[in-house]
Each structure stands twice: as structure tokens, then as C-alpha cells.
C-alpha positions in Angstrom: -4.8 -11.9 -25.9 -1.3 -10.8 -24.2 -1.2 -8.5 -21.3 1.9 -7.1 -19.6 1.7 -6.1 -16.3 4.1 -3.1 -15.0 4.8 -2.6 -11.7 8.0 -1.3 -9.8 7.5 -1.0 -6.2 7.0 -3.1 -3.5 3.4 -2.9 -2.7 2.6 -2.4 -6.7 4.4 -6.3 -7.0 2.2 -7.5 -4.0 -1.4 -6.5 -5.4 -0.4 -7.7 -8.9 1.2 -11.2 -8.2 -2.3 -12.8 -7.4 -3.1 -11.7 -11.1 -0.4 -13.1 -12.1 0.2 -16.4 -10.5 -3.6 -16.9 -11.2 -3.3 -15.8 -14.8 -0.6 -18.6 -15.0 -2.5 -21.5 -13.7 -5.0 -21.1 -16.4 -2.6 -20.8 -19.4 -3.0 -17.4 -20.3 -0.2 -15.0 -22.0 0.5 -12.5 -19.1 3.8 -10.8 -18.6 5.3 -9.4 -15.6 7.9 -6.4 -16.0 9.6 -5.2 -13.2 10.5 -1.5 -13.2 13.1 -1.7 -10.6 12.0 1.6 -9.4 12.8 0.1 -5.7 14.9 -2.7 -6.0 15.7 -4.5 -2.5 12.3 -4.1 -1.5 11.0 -5.7 -4.9 13.0 -8.8 -4.6 11.7 -9.4 -1.1 8.3 -9.2 -2.6 8.8 -11.7 -5.4 10.6 -13.7 -3.3 7.5 -13.9 -1.3 5.2 -15.5 -4.0 8.1 -17.3 -5.4 8.3 -16.3 -9.0 10.7 -14.0 -10.7 9.7 -11.6 -13.5 9.5 -11.7 -17.4 11.4 -8.2 -18.0 13.8 -6.8 -15.2 14.4 -3.1 -16.6 16.4 -2.1 -13.1 15.8 1.8 -13.2 16.9 1.9 -9.6 19.7 5.2 -9.3 20.8 6.4 -6.3 18.2 9.8 -4.7 16.7 9.6 -7.6 14.1 12.2 -8.4 10.3 11.6 -9.2 11.6 13.4 -12.9 14.6 11.2 -13.3 12.6 8.2 -12.5 10.4 9.1 -15.4 13.1 10.0 -17.7 14.4 6.5 -17.2 11.3 5.0 -18.0 10.7 6.7 -21.2 14.6 5.7 -21.7 13.8 2.1 -21.2 10.3 1.0 -21.6 8.9 1.7 -24.9 11.1 -0.7 -26.7 10.2 -3.2 -24.3 6.4 -3.0 -24.9 7.2 -3.1 -28.7 9.4 -6.3 -28.2 6.9 -8.1 -26.6 3.9 -6.9 -28.1 1.1 -6.7 -26.0 -2.2 -6.1 -26.8 -2.7 -4.6 -22.9 -0.6 -2.8 -20.2 -1.8 -3.0 -16.5 -0.5 -0.9 -13.9 -1.4 -0.5 -10.7 -2.1 2.1 -8.0 -0.6 5.5 -8.3 3.2 5.3 -8.4 5.5 7.1 -11.1 6.1 4.0 -12.5 2.2 3.4 -13.0 1.8 6.6 -14.4 4.9 7.0 -16.9 3.9 3.3 -17.9 0.3 4.0 -18.6 1.1 7.3 -20.8 4.0 5.5 -22.7 1.3 2.6 -23.2 -1.3 5.3 -24.4 1.6 7.1 -26.5 1.8 3.4 -28.8 -1.3 2.8 -29.0 -2.0 -0.1 -26.2 -5.3 -0.4 -24.4 -4.7 0.9 -20.6 -5.8 -1.3 -17.9 -6.1 0.2 -13.9 -5.8 -2.0 -11.3 -7.0 0.2 -7.9 -8.8 2.6 -10.0 -10.6 5.8 -8.8 -9.0 6.6 -5.5 -9.4 10.4 -4.6 -8.4 12.3 -2.2 -9.3 15.7 -3.7 -6.4 17.1 -2.6 -3.5 17.3 -5.2 -0.7 17.7 -2.4 -1.7 15.0 -0.1 -0.6 12.6 -0.9 2.0 13.8 -3.4 2.7 13.0 -5.9 0.3 9.9 -6.0 -3.0 11.9 -6.2 -2.2 13.5 -9.4 -0.8 10.4 -10.9 -4.1 8.7 -10.3 -5.7 11.7 -12.0 -3.4 11.1 -15.1 -3.4 7.2 -15.4 -7.7 7.9 -15.5 -7.3 9.8 -18.3 -5.6 7.4 -20.8 -7.2 4.4 -19.1 -9.7 2.1 -21.2 -10.2 -0.4 -18.1 -10.7 0.8 -14.7 -10.4 -1.7 -11.8 -11.8 -0.3 -9.0 -11.6 -1.4 -5.7 -15.2 0.1 -3.7 -18.2 1.3 -5.1 -16.9 4.7 -3.7 -13.7 4.9 -6.0 -16.4 4.1 -9.1 -18.3 6.8 -7.9 -15.2 9.1 -8.1 -14.8 8.3 -11.9 -18.5 8.2 -12.4 -18.3 12.0 -11.2 -15.2 12.5 -13.6 -17.1 11.5 -16.2 -14.9 8.3 -16.6 -17.6 6.1 -17.4 -16.9 3.5 -19.7 -15.3 0.1 -18.3 -15.9 1.0 -14.9 -15.9 -2.5 -13.2 -16.0 -3.0 -9.2 -13.8 -6.1 -8.0 -11.9 -5.8 -5.2 -8.4 -5.0 -4.1 -6.1 -7.5 -4.6 -4.2 -6.7 -1.5 -6.9 -9.3 0.3 -6.1 -11.9 -2.1 -2.6 -11.5 -1.4 -3.0 -11.7 2.4 -4.9 -14.8 1.9 -1.9 -16.4 0.2 0.6 -15.2 2.3 -1.7 -15.8 5.5 -2.1 -20.0 3.7 1.7 -20.1 3.4 3.3 -18.2 6.3 3.2 -18.4 10.3 2.2 -14.7 11.0 2.7 -15.1 14.8 5.0 -12.3 15.9 8.7 -12.9 15.0 10.5 -14.8 17.7 12.7 -11.3 18.3 10.0 -8.6 18.9 8.7 -11.3 21.3 11.7 -11.2 23.2 12.2 -7.8 23.5 8.7 -6.4 24.6 8.2 -5.2 27.9 4.6 -4.9 28.4 1.3 -7.2 27.9 0.6 -6.4 24.3 1.7 -3.8 21.7 1.0 -0.7 19.1 2.2 -0.8 15.7 3.1 2.2 14.5 4.3 3.1 11.0 5.0 7.3 9.8 7.0 8.1 6.9 4.6 10.3 4.3 6.2 13.3 2.8 3.6 15.3 3.9 4.5 14.2 7.1 8.0 15.6 6.6 8.7 18.8 9.7 6.2 19.4 11.9 4.1 16.4 11.0 6.5 13.8 12.6 7.8 15.7 15.2 3.9 15.8 16.5 3.2 12.1 16.2 7.0 11.4 18.1 5.6 13.8 20.5 2.4 12.0 20.6 4.4 8.8 20.9 6.1 9.6 23.8 3.4 10.7 25.6 1.6 7.6 25.4 4.4 5.7 26.2 5.0 7.6 29.4 1.1 7.0 30.1 0.8 3.3 29.5 4.4 1.5 30.7 2.6 -1.6 30.2 2.1 -1.0 26.3 4.7 -1.5 23.8 4.9 1.0 20.7 6.7 -1.1 17.9 7.8 1.7 15.2 9.8 0.3 12.1 11.5 3.5 11.1 11.6 4.7 7.5 15.6 5.0 6.4 14.2 8.3 5.1 16.9 10.7 7.2 13.6 13.4 7.1 11.7 10.9 9.3 15.0 8.6 10.5 16.8 11.8 12.0 13.8 12.9 13.6 12.6 9.8 15.4 16.1 8.3 16.2 16.4 12.0 18.3 13.0 11.9 20.0 12.4 8.4 21.1 15.8 6.3 21.0 16.0 5.4 24.9 12.3 5.1 26.1 11.9 1.7 27.6 8.8 0.6 25.8 9.0 2.2 22.3 11.0 -0.7 20.1 12.5 1.4 17.1 12.9 -1.6 14.4 14.9 -1.0 11.2 12.5 -1.6 7.8 11.2 -4.9 8.1 9.7 -7.0 5.2 6.5 -7.9 4.3 5.8 -10.7 6.0 7.4 -9.2 9.2 4.9 -6.2 8.5 1.7 -8.3 8.3 2.7 -10.8 11.2 3.0 -7.2 13.9 -0.3 -6.0 12.1 -2.0 -9.3 13.1 -0.5 -9.5 16.4 -0.6 -5.7 17.3 -3.8 -3.8 19.5 -4.1 -1.8 16.3 -2.1 0.4 14.4 -1.1 3.8 14.3 -0.2 5.1 10.5 0.1 7.1 7.8 0.0 4.1 5.6 -2.6 3.5 2.7 -1.6 -0.1 2.7 -2.2 -0.8 6.3 -5.2 0.7 5.9 -6.9 -1.9 3.6 -4.4 -4.6 5.3 -5.7 -4.0 9.1 -9.3 -5.1 8.9 -7.8 -8.3 7.4 -6.9 -9.0 10.7 -9.4 -7.1 12.9 -7.2 -4.5 13.5 -8.2 -0.8 14.1 -6.3 1.9 12.6 -5.7 5.3 13.9 -4.8 7.7 10.7 -2.0 10.1 11.2 -3.4 12.1 8.3 -5.3 14.6 7.1 -6.7 13.1 4.1 -7.0 9.8 3.0 -8.1 8.1 -0.2 -9.5 4.8 1.7 -12.9 6.4 3.4 -14.0 2.9 3.0 -12.3 1.7 6.5 -13.3 5.1 8.0 -17.0 4.6 7.1 -17.1 1.5 8.3 -15.6 2.5 11.4 -12.4 0.4 11.1 -10.4 3.5 10.9 -9.9 7.0 12.7 -8.6 10.0 10.4 -6.9 12.1 13.0 -4.3 14.0 11.0 -0.7 14.7 12.8 -2.4 17.2 15.7 -0.7 15.3 19.0 -3.6 15.6 21.1 -5.9 13.9 18.9 -3.6 11.4 18.3 -3.2 10.5 21.9 -6.7 10.6 22.5 -8.1 8.5 20.2 -5.5 5.8 21.2 -6.4 6.2 25.1 -10.2 5.6 23.9 -9.0 3.2 22.1 -7.0 1.3 24.6 -9.5 1.8 27.0 -12.5 0.2 25.0 -10.2 -3.2 23.7 -11.4 -5.5 26.6 -15.3 -4.8 25.6 -14.6 -4.8 21.9 -15.2 -8.4 19.9 -16.2 -6.5 16.5 -15.7 -9.1 13.4 -14.3 -6.7 10.6 -15.6 -7.5 6.6 -13.0 -5.8 4.8 -14.2 -3.5 2.8 -11.6 -3.6 -0.2 -12.6 -7.4 -0.9 -13.1 -11.1 0.0 -9.8 -12.5 -1.1 -11.1 -13.4 -4.6 -10.6 -10.4 -6.9 -7.9 -12.3 -8.6 -10.2 -14.5 -10.4 -13.2 -11.9 -11.1 -10.6 -9.4 -13.1 -9.2 -12.4 -15.3 -12.6 -12.8 -16.0 -13.8 -9.7 -16.9 -11.0 -9.1 -18.7 -11.6 -11.7 -21.2 -14.7 -10.2 -21.7 -14.0 -7.2 -22.1 -10.9 -7.7 -24.1 
């Protein structure tokens, strides 16, 4: 069987790379197609894993809308699938690339495999557009590769009962591979700039936070920095003006708030590993932090990753300033007594092997 993996963003590539590399090590016929939805970040991801895609579509255009991404994919991808003639197409997660690629594969009567299937917030606008992308992909999927029992249960409730498989999340595989290959100690330039004895990592960039949400987050960070002059707050700032302009105005110049340019994936993992804990609206950090025994305060109203919340590794607080400050103070005051060893609810670092074996049986 020939399987084509289609990915277009850095997180997609990072989560698909362990599958592709393991399949190649077993001599299996897997093809990696990069749509190029995020060009510079995807190049970083391929460099980390030391391979290049078999196919590059390069659909990236300046300031492109979701509909323009979709249109570019519809123009370029069908002929590629027909040329390479895979028996099945594997897409990951919830991006426009994943959703449109799944629909195109279905239209061409190829089997669709959905990696990281079944995640739901049950609110179609949070996260936007990811929640609807996931639901649409599920409709055309033939094999649902779910990271957890909770995600599988979501599909059962939606009456997707065939080929719903719990395999873990390959992000844990990726972290294992990277941790074995790279030094994840805090980058030297960060160490030189830190003022205090430890730091809290902050990431916030989601569309739902534009406006009042990001302003509230900044107010919370400013208040925390004032209350804890011995703690640094490290924030790689997303370049989107809806985030960058507000963050710069509200936080620039505060001695123990370190605003960074966007960092690559190796650096973000090193920051997670060495932080006291994380303040984030990122879905990825909720999955990554448990591998490093780190808590996450989730600055979103809804999360599709309730597993870490249910385990007590993440805390869902929204973008309310007082709640962010209160939970951060609670964690800072309790860190000295905490020696909890986390068991990552998203996998054991060997999901790729399970997936390859499973697909060989089903297909």
C-alpha cells in the first residue's frame, strides 16, 4: 500500500515526521507532501528531523485568507494525488491543509486517515476555524487515529464507530526523538537576559484572544511581574499585529518581562523544559509540557485537550485577568513542595510504531 502524508504547518510536520521516518526505516511506501501553508516554519521542522518532503506545493501567499488557502489547494493538490496514486491519504489535526486535503482525497476516492482524530471543544467558534475543520474531516475519514480514550468517545457519540483506534499522540514521539538528539538546556542568550532565579514561559496568539483577551492577558503579566520581581516572565511574541502591537505597548520596558521574537521549535521545547511552568493558549504546549513535568495555565475558555486538565497538569482559566493572576500565584507558592512526576496522558513516545502496524492490518 502507498500512503501519502499531507502536511502544511510546523505542528503538522512535527507530528507526522515520526510516522514517516519509522515507515521509511521499515521500507514502506510512504510519500510526504508539504503544501507549504507556513513556509519558513515548515522548513525549520524538516531541518529538525533531517529529511525533506517528497513533494512541495508552495501554496503560501502574503496575507492569504482561509478561503484563498483552500482555493490554492484545490488548484494544486488533485493532480499531485493522481500522479503519485496513493491508496490512502493521511492528514493531521485541524488546519485548512488537513481539512481540504481530506476532502480532495475523498473526491478522488482515496481512503482518508485522520491523525489526532476526535478532539472537540463542542464550540464551533473556539478554536476557530479548527473545531469545524476537525468535524468536517471526521465525516470523510476511513481510519480515525485518536490520541486518547476521550477523543475516541467523542467520535462514538457522533456515530463514527468504524476504525476508531486509540494510538496516543505522536507529539510525544517527536519530543522523545528531539530530546535524544538535541541539547534542550535553556539557550545561552536567554540565560544571559534572565534577571531572577526562575522563569515562567508565556505564549498567547490565538484568534479568540484578539482584542480584550490579549489585553487582559497583558494586564495579568504586568501585575505578576510587579508582584514577583525575582521571577522572569519570558514571552516569545507572535508577529501578528493583533498580538504584537498590544503586547509591545503593554509590556515592553518591564525589567523582568522578556519579550522575544518568535523562536524555533527546539528553543520552545528548551524553554518548556527549563521553565517553572507555562502560561499559554496553545494546544501544543498542553500536550508537550507533561513530558517535561511542567504545569500549564491555559488561557482559553475552551480546550479540546481536557485530558491534561483532568489529570491536574493543566488549569483552564480563560482570559480573565484576576483568574490568571490568582492561579499563577497559587502555582508559584506551591512549587517548592511539588515533586509530582507526570505521566503524559497523550502517549508513551511510541505511537508511530503502533500506527504503522495498525494501518498495515486495516489497509
